[in-house]
MARPA-752540 format. One record per residue: residue number from 1; y, x, z of N, C-alpha, C, O, CB in turn. Coordinates in Angstrom, 1 decimal. Glycine has a CB too. Layout:
<atoms>
{NUM {Y X Z} {Y X Z} {Y X Z} {Y X Z} {Y X Z}} ...
</atoms>
This chain:
<atoms>
{1 {74.6 68.6 47.4} {74.0 68.7 48.7} {73.3 67.4 48.9} {73.7 66.3 48.6} {75.2 68.8 49.8}} {2 {72.1 67.5 49.5} {71.3 66.3 49.8} {71.2 66.1 51.3} {71.7 66.9 52.1} {69.8 66.4 49.2}} {3 {70.6 65.0 51.7} {70.4 64.8 53.2} {69.7 65.9 53.8} {69.9 66.3 55.0} {69.6 63.5 53.4}} {4 {68.8 66.6 53.1} {68.0 67.7 53.7} {68.9 68.9 54.0} {68.5 69.8 54.8} {66.9 68.1 52.7}} {5 {70.0 69.0 53.4} {71.0 70.1 53.7} {71.8 69.9 54.9} {72.5 70.8 55.4} {71.9 70.3 52.5}} {6 {71.8 68.7 55.5} {72.5 68.4 56.7} {71.9 69.0 57.9} {70.7 69.3 57.9} {72.7 66.9 56.9}} {7 {72.7 69.2 59.0} {72.2 69.7 60.3} {72.0 68.5 61.2} {72.7 67.5 61.0} {73.1 70.8 60.9}} {8 {71.1 68.6 62.1} {70.9 67.5 63.1} {72.3 67.1 63.7} {73.0 68.0 64.2} {69.9 67.8 64.1}} {9 {72.6 65.8 63.7} {73.9 65.4 64.3} {75.0 65.3 63.3} {76.0 64.7 63.7} {74.2 66.3 65.5}} {10 {74.8 65.9 62.2} {75.9 65.9 61.2} {76.0 64.6 60.4} {75.0 63.9 60.2} {75.7 67.0 60.1}} {11 {77.2 64.1 60.2} {77.5 62.9 59.4} {77.9 63.2 58.0} {78.4 64.3 57.7} {78.6 62.1 60.1}} {12 {77.6 62.3 57.1} {77.9 62.5 55.7} {78.1 61.1 55.0} {77.8 60.0 55.6} {76.7 63.2 55.0}} {13 {78.6 61.2 53.8} {78.8 60.0 53.0} {77.9 60.1 51.8} {77.8 61.1 51.1} {80.3 59.8 52.5}} {14 {77.1 59.0 51.5} {76.2 59.0 50.4} {77.1 58.9 49.1} {77.9 58.0 49.0} {75.2 57.8 50.4}} {15 {76.9 59.9 48.2} {77.6 59.9 46.9} {76.8 59.3 45.8} {77.4 58.5 45.0} {78.0 61.3 46.6}} {16 {75.5 59.6 45.7} {74.7 59.0 44.6} {73.2 59.2 45.0} {72.9 59.9 45.9} {75.0 59.7 43.3}} {17 {72.4 58.5 44.2} {71.0 58.5 44.3} {70.4 59.1 43.0} {70.7 58.5 42.0} {70.3 57.1 44.7}} {18 {69.7 60.2 43.1} {69.2 60.8 41.9} {67.7 60.6 41.9} {66.9 61.5 42.1} {69.5 62.4 41.9}} {19 {67.3 59.3 41.6} {65.9 58.9 41.6} {65.6 57.9 40.6} {66.6 57.3 40.0} {65.5 58.5 43.0}} {20 {64.4 57.6 40.3} {64.0 56.5 39.5} {64.3 55.1 40.1} {64.7 55.1 41.3} {62.5 56.6 39.1}} {21 {64.0 54.1 39.3} {64.3 52.7 39.8} {63.6 52.4 41.1} {64.1 51.7 42.0} {64.0 51.7 38.7}} {22 {62.3 52.7 41.2} {61.5 52.4 42.3} {62.0 53.0 43.6} {62.2 52.4 44.6} {60.0 52.7 42.1}} {23 {62.3 54.3 43.5} {62.8 55.0 44.7} {64.2 54.6 45.0} {64.5 54.4 46.2} {62.8 56.6 44.4}} {24 {65.0 54.3 44.0} {66.4 53.8 44.3} {66.3 52.5 44.9} {67.1 52.2 45.8} {67.2 53.7 42.9}} {25 {65.4 51.6 44.5} {65.3 50.3 45.1} {64.8 50.4 46.6} {65.3 49.7 47.5} {64.2 49.4 44.4}} {26 {63.9 51.3 46.9} {63.4 51.5 48.3} {64.6 52.0 49.2} {64.8 51.5 50.3} {62.3 52.5 48.3}} {27 {65.3 52.9 48.7} {66.5 53.4 49.4} {67.5 52.4 49.7} {68.1 52.2 50.7} {67.1 54.6 48.7}} {28 {67.8 51.6 48.6} {68.7 50.5 48.7} {68.3 49.5 49.8} {69.1 48.9 50.5} {68.9 49.8 47.4}} {29 {67.0 49.2 49.9} {66.4 48.3 50.9} {66.7 48.8 52.3} {66.8 48.0 53.2} {64.9 48.1 50.7}} {30 {66.8 50.1 52.5} {67.1 50.7 53.8} {68.6 50.7 54.0} {69.0 51.1 55.1} {66.5 52.1 53.8}} {31 {69.4 50.3 53.0} {70.8 50.4 53.2} {71.4 51.7 52.7} {72.6 51.9 52.9} {71.2 50.1 54.6}} {32 {70.6 52.5 52.1} {71.1 53.8 51.6} {71.6 53.7 50.2} {70.9 53.7 49.2} {70.0 54.9 51.7}} {33 {72.9 53.4 50.1} {73.6 53.2 48.8} {74.9 54.0 48.8} {75.4 54.5 49.8} {74.0 51.7 48.7}} {34 {75.4 54.3 47.6} {76.7 55.1 47.5} {77.8 54.5 48.4} {77.9 53.3 48.5} {77.2 55.1 46.1}} {35 {78.6 55.4 49.0} {79.7 55.1 49.8} {79.3 54.6 51.2} {80.2 54.1 52.0} {80.6 54.1 49.2}} {36 {78.1 54.7 51.6} {77.6 54.4 52.9} {77.6 55.6 53.8} {77.2 56.7 53.3} {76.2 53.7 52.9}} {37 {78.0 55.5 55.1} {78.0 56.6 56.0} {76.6 56.7 56.6} {76.0 55.7 57.0} {79.1 56.5 57.1}} {38 {76.1 58.0 56.8} {74.9 58.2 57.5} {75.0 59.4 58.5} {76.0 60.1 58.4} {73.8 58.6 56.4}} {39 {74.1 59.5 59.4} {74.0 60.6 60.3} {72.6 61.1 60.4} {71.7 60.3 60.6} {74.6 60.1 61.7}} {40 {72.4 62.4 60.3} {71.1 62.9 60.4} {70.7 63.1 61.9} {71.4 63.7 62.7} {71.0 64.3 59.7}} {41 {69.7 62.4 62.3} {69.3 62.4 63.7} {68.3 63.5 64.0} {68.5 64.4 64.9} {68.6 61.1 64.1}} {42 {67.1 63.6 63.2} {66.1 64.6 63.4} {65.7 65.1 62.1} {65.5 64.4 61.1} {64.9 64.0 64.2}} {43 {65.4 66.4 62.1} {64.9 67.1 60.9} {63.9 68.2 61.3} {64.2 69.3 61.4} {66.1 67.7 60.0}} {44 {62.7 67.7 61.6} {61.6 68.7 62.0} {61.2 69.6 60.8} {61.5 69.2 59.7} {60.4 68.0 62.6}} {45 {60.6 70.7 61.1} {60.2 71.6 60.1} {59.1 70.9 59.2} {59.1 71.1 58.0} {59.6 72.9 60.6}} {46 {58.2 70.2 59.8} {57.2 69.4 59.1} {57.4 67.9 59.3} {57.8 67.5 60.4} {55.8 69.9 59.5}} {47 {57.1 67.1 58.3} {57.2 65.7 58.5} {58.5 65.1 58.1} {59.3 65.8 57.5} {56.9 65.4 59.9}} {48 {58.6 63.8 58.4} {59.7 63.0 57.9} {61.0 63.3 58.8} {60.9 63.8 59.9} {59.4 61.5 58.0}} {49 {62.1 62.9 58.2} {63.4 63.0 58.9} {63.8 61.7 59.4} {63.3 60.6 58.9} {64.5 63.7 57.9}} {50 {64.7 61.7 60.3} {65.3 60.4 60.9} {66.8 60.4 60.7} {67.5 61.4 61.0} {64.9 60.2 62.4}} {51 {67.3 59.3 60.1} {68.7 59.2 59.9} {69.2 57.9 60.6} {68.4 57.0 60.8} {69.1 59.2 58.4}} {52 {70.5 57.8 60.8} {71.1 56.6 61.3} {72.0 56.0 60.2} {72.8 56.8 59.7} {71.8 56.8 62.7}} {53 {71.9 54.8 59.9} {72.7 54.1 58.9} {72.9 52.7 59.3} {72.0 52.0 59.7} {72.1 54.2 57.5}} {54 {74.2 52.2 59.3} {74.5 50.9 59.7} {74.0 50.5 61.1} {73.4 49.4 61.3} {74.1 49.9 58.7}} {55 {74.1 51.4 62.1} {73.6 51.2 63.4} {72.1 51.0 63.5} {71.6 50.5 64.5} {74.2 50.0 64.0}} {56 {71.3 51.4 62.5} {69.9 51.4 62.4} {69.3 52.8 62.2} {69.9 53.6 61.5} {69.3 50.4 61.4}} {57 {68.1 53.0 62.7} {67.5 54.3 62.5} {66.4 54.1 61.4} {65.6 53.1 61.4} {66.8 54.9 63.8}} {58 {66.4 55.0 60.5} {65.5 55.0 59.3} {64.7 56.3 59.2} {65.3 57.4 59.4} {66.2 54.7 58.0}} {59 {63.4 56.2 59.0} {62.6 57.4 58.8} {62.3 57.6 57.3} {61.9 56.6 56.6} {61.2 57.3 59.6}} {60 {62.6 58.7 56.8} {62.4 59.0 55.3} {61.6 60.3 55.2} {61.7 61.3 55.9} {63.8 59.2 54.6}} {61 {60.7 60.2 54.2} {59.9 61.4 53.8} {60.9 62.4 53.2} {61.9 62.0 52.6} {58.8 61.1 52.9}} {62 {60.6 63.7 53.2} {61.5 64.7 52.7} {61.7 64.5 51.2} {62.7 64.9 50.6} {61.0 66.1 53.0}} {63 {60.6 64.1 50.5} {60.7 63.9 49.0} {61.8 62.9 48.7} {62.6 63.1 47.8} {59.4 63.5 48.4}} {64 {61.7 61.7 49.4} {62.7 60.7 49.1} {64.1 61.1 49.6} {65.1 60.8 48.9} {62.3 59.4 49.9}} {65 {64.2 61.8 50.7} {65.5 62.2 51.2} {66.1 63.2 50.3} {67.4 63.3 50.2} {65.3 62.9 52.6}} {66 {65.3 64.0 49.6} {65.9 65.0 48.6} {66.6 64.3 47.4} {67.3 65.0 46.7} {64.8 65.9 48.2}} {67 {66.4 63.1 47.2} {67.0 62.3 46.1} {68.4 61.8 46.4} {69.1 61.3 45.6} {66.1 61.2 45.7}} {68 {68.8 61.9 47.7} {70.0 61.3 48.2} {71.1 62.4 48.2} {71.0 63.3 49.1} {69.9 60.6 49.6}} {69 {72.1 62.3 47.3} {73.2 63.2 47.3} {74.3 62.8 48.2} {74.7 61.6 48.2} {73.8 63.3 45.8}} {70 {74.7 63.7 49.1} {75.7 63.3 50.1} {76.9 64.3 50.1} {76.8 65.4 49.5} {75.1 63.3 51.5}} {71 {78.0 64.0 50.7} {79.1 64.9 50.9} {79.5 64.8 52.4} {79.4 63.7 53.0} {80.3 64.5 49.9}} {72 {80.0 65.9 52.9} {80.6 65.9 54.2} {82.1 66.1 54.1} {82.6 66.3 53.1} {79.9 67.1 55.1}} {73 {82.7 66.0 55.3} {84.2 66.2 55.3} {84.6 67.6 55.0} {85.7 67.8 54.5} {84.8 65.8 56.6}} {74 {83.7 68.5 55.1} {84.0 69.9 54.9} {84.0 70.3 53.4} {84.5 71.3 53.0} {82.9 70.8 55.5}} {75 {83.4 69.4 52.6} {83.4 69.7 51.1} {84.7 69.2 50.4} {84.8 69.4 49.2} {82.2 69.0 50.4}} 
</atoms>
């Protein structure tokens, strides 16, 4: 399951990053690292998504967001 599979308002835990070093570094700079809690704020049909992490809001393109593997309490 990736960030893109979450529903708006849903919380999840980052399990891993399935990306190259450059993308992994960019995500890390945003605080998106394994074992970090996130919340999906907005997921429009077109355009970037908005997540909340460490009390900050981050905008991610869907390509980058698809690299972030997450788990929810339901899994």
